[in-house]
C-alpha positions in Angstrom: 22.2 19.4 -43.0 23.4 16.4 -40.9 22.3 18.3 -37.7 18.8 18.8 -39.0 18.6 15.1 -40.1 19.7 14.0 -36.6 17.3 16.3 -34.9 14.5 15.0 -37.2 15.3 11.4 -36.3 15.4 12.3 -32.6 12.0 14.1 -32.8 10.4 11.2 -34.7 11.7 8.7 -32.1 10.4 10.8 -29.2 7.0 11.1 -30.9 6.9 7.3 -31.5 7.7 6.5 -27.9 5.2 9.1 -26.6 2.5 7.6 -28.9 3.2 4.1 -27.6 3.0 5.2 -24.0 -0.3 7.0 -24.7 -1.7 3.8 -26.2 -0.5 1.8 -23.3 -2.0 4.1 -20.7 -5.3 4.1 -22.5 -5.2 0.3 -22.6 -4.2 0.2 -19.0 -7.0 2.5 -18.0 -9.6 0.4 -19.9 -8.3 -2.9 -18.3 -8.3 -1.3 -14.9 -11.8 -0.1 -15.3 -13.0 -3.5 -16.3 -11.1 -5.1 -13.4 -12.6 -2.7 -10.8 -16.2 -3.3 -12.1 -15.8 -7.0 -12.2 -14.2 -7.2 -8.8 -17.0 -5.2 -7.3 -19.6 -7.5 -8.9 -17.7 -10.5 -7.6 -17.5 -9.2 -4.1 -21.3 -8.5 -4.1 -22.1 -12.1 -5.3 -19.5 -14.1 -3.3 -21.2 -13.9 0.1 -20.6 -17.5 1.2 -16.9 -17.9 0.2 -17.7 -21.4 -1.0 -17.7 -22.5 -4.6 -16.0 -24.6 -7.2 -14.7 -24.2 -10.7 -12.6 -25.9 -13.4 -9.4 -24.1 -14.4 -7.0 -24.7 -17.2 -3.7 -22.9 -16.9 -1.1 -22.8 -19.6 2.4 -21.5 -18.6 6.0 -22.4 -18.2 5.3 -23.3 -14.5 4.7 -27.0 -14.7 0.9 -26.5 -14.2 -1.0 -27.6 -17.3 -4.3 -29.3 -17.8 -7.8 -28.9 -16.3 -8.2 -29.0 -12.6 -11.4 -28.7 -10.5 -10.8 -26.4 -7.6 -13.0 -26.5 -4.5 -13.1 -23.4 -2.2 -14.6 -23.3 1.2 -14.6 -20.3 3.6 -12.4 -18.5 1.0 -9.7 -21.2 1.1 -8.8 -23.8 -1.5 -9.7 -27.1 0.1 -9.3 -29.5 -2.8 -7.8 -29.6 -6.3 -8.5 -32.6 -8.6 -7.1 -33.2 -12.0 -10.1 -33.6 -14.3 -8.4 -36.1 -16.6 -7.0 -38.5 -14.0 -9.2 -37.8 -10.9 -6.0 -37.5 -8.9 -5.5 -34.8 -6.1 -3.0 -32.1 -7.0 -1.0 -29.7 -4.9 -3.3 -27.0 -3.4 -0.6 -24.4 -3.5 -0.7 -24.3 -7.3 -4.3 -23.0 -7.3 -6.0 -20.1 -5.8 -9.4 -18.7 -4.9 -11.1 -16.3 -7.3 -9.9 -13.5 -4.9 -6.4 -14.8 -5.5 -6.8 -14.6 -9.2 -8.1 -11.0 -8.8 -5.0 -10.2 -6.7 -2.7 -11.6 -9.4 -4.5 -9.5 -12.1 -4.2 -6.4 -9.9 -0.4 -6.9 -9.5 0.0 -7.2 -13.3 -2.3 -4.2 -14.0 -0.1 -2.0 -11.7 3.2 -3.4 -13.0 5.8 -0.9 -14.2 6.3 -1.2 -17.1 2.8 -2.2 -18.0 2.8 -5.7 -19.6 3.0 -6.0 -23.4 -0.2 -8.1 -23.3 -2.8 -8.4 -20.6 -6.3 -9.3 -21.8 -8.9 -10.4 -19.2 -12.5 -11.4 -19.8 -14.9 -11.5 -16.9 -18.1 -13.4 -16.3 -21.1 -11.1 -16.8 -23.2 -12.6 -14.0 -20.7 -13.1 -11.2 -17.7 -11.0 -12.2 -14.9 -13.6 -11.8 -12.2 -13.7 -14.6 -13.1 -16.4 -17.1 -10.0 -15.9 -19.2 -6.6 -14.3 -18.9 -3.9 -13.9 -21.5 -0.6 -12.4 -20.1 2.8 -11.6 -21.7 5.0 -9.4 -19.6 7.4 -8.8 -22.5 6.9 -9.9 -26.1 10.7 -10.1 -26.4 11.2 -12.5 -23.4 10.4 -16.1 -23.4 8.9 -18.1 -20.5 6.8 -15.3 -19.0 3.6 -16.1 -20.9 0.5 -17.2 -19.0 -3.0 -18.0 -19.9 -5.9 -19.3 -17.9 -9.5 -20.3 -18.6 -12.2 -20.8 -15.9 -15.3 -22.7 -16.6 -18.1 -24.6 -14.9 -18.3 -22.2 -12.0 -20.9 -22.9 -9.3 -21.7 -21.7 -5.8 
C-alpha cells in the first residue's frame, strides 16, 4: 500500500511540474511574439535614431525617479532628472534598442523569469512598461520601468 501511495505522490508531483512548465512555455511564446512584433514596428519607425522620452525605473539599483533621456544617432547624449533638472549619469540609461536588448535577454533566460510583463506602444512599438521578477522567492531582483512622453 505504501508503494502505491509513494508512486501516486510522485506521479502527481511530475504532473504538477509538467503543467507549470507548459504554462511557462505558453507565456514565454506569447511574450516573445509580442516582443518580435513590437521590435519590428520600432525598427520600421526609428529611421533617424534621434528621439527623447521620460523614463521612470524602479529597482534595487539606485536608479529611481523620472529622467528625461535624449538620444541622438542611436546614442544616449543627455539624461536629466525631471524633478531637479540636474544631469544624471548617462551609463544608467539606454536607448530604446538597449531596452529591447534587455527584454530579449530576459525572454531567453533559462529558467524563464517568474514574472515578465511588457506592454508596447501601439504606434511606434517601443516598450512603455516592463515588470520583471526573475524569482518570486528571491529579493532584490525586481525591476519595473515606465516610458512616457516619447517624441522623435
